[in-house]
C-alpha positions in Angstrom: 21.2 10.3 16.6 18.1 12.1 17.9 16.5 11.9 14.5 17.3 8.2 14.2 15.8 7.6 17.6 12.6 9.5 16.7 12.4 7.5 13.5 12.7 4.2 15.3 10.0 5.2 17.8 7.7 6.1 15.0 8.4 2.8 13.2 7.5 0.7 16.2 4.5 2.9 17.1 5.8 3.7 20.6 2.8 5.5 21.9 4.5 5.8 25.3 7.1 8.0 23.7 4.5 10.6 22.6 5.3 13.0 25.4 9.1 12.9 24.7 8.6 13.2 21.0 6.3 16.2 21.5 9.0 17.9 23.6 11.5 17.1 20.8 9.5 19.3 18.4 11.5 22.1 20.1 14.8 20.5 19.0 17.3 23.1 17.5 17.7 20.8 14.5 15.1 21.2 11.7 15.9 17.7 10.6 15.1 16.3 14.0 11.9 18.3 14.2 10.8 17.0 10.8 11.6 13.4 11.7 9.7 13.8 15.0 6.7 15.1 13.2 6.7 12.1 10.9 7.1 9.8 14.0 4.2 11.4 15.7 2.0 10.9 12.6 2.9 7.3 12.5 2.2 6.8 16.2 -1.1 8.6 15.7 -1.7 9.9 19.2 -4.1 12.9 19.1 -2.4 14.4 22.1 0.3 15.6 19.8 -2.0 17.7 17.6 -1.8 21.0 19.6 2.0 21.0 19.5 2.1 20.1 15.8 -0.4 22.9 15.1 1.9 25.3 16.9 4.9 24.1 14.9 2.9 24.7 11.6 2.5 28.3 12.7 5.8 29.1 14.2 8.6 26.9 12.9 11.2 28.9 11.0 12.2 26.0 8.7 10.0 25.2 5.7 10.7 21.5 5.8 9.8 21.2 9.5 6.6 23.2 9.0 5.6 21.0 6.1 6.3 17.8 8.1 4.2 19.2 11.0 1.3 20.0 8.5 1.6 16.5 7.0 1.5 14.9 10.5 -1.6 16.9 11.4 -3.3 15.9 8.1 -2.4 12.3 8.8 -4.0 12.5 12.3 -7.2 14.0 10.8 -7.4 11.4 8.0 -7.1 8.6 10.5 -9.8 10.1 12.7 -7.6 10.4 15.7 
């Protein structure tokens, strides 16, 4: 359910949810962390960049690390 909620927030571009999504990057589920990273990329709030960078360096799950890297790249490409 947490992953579905994160996905929905990203789909609607809920910028007001950025803080909650950034906190969800600490979720115990790698699937949720990956989905949150994609949602943050879609929302495009540069405030999420520092936490995404931290996940790239520290996440123990390859998929979650890759999602965080892709989200950061997306933020950079969009100039945000």
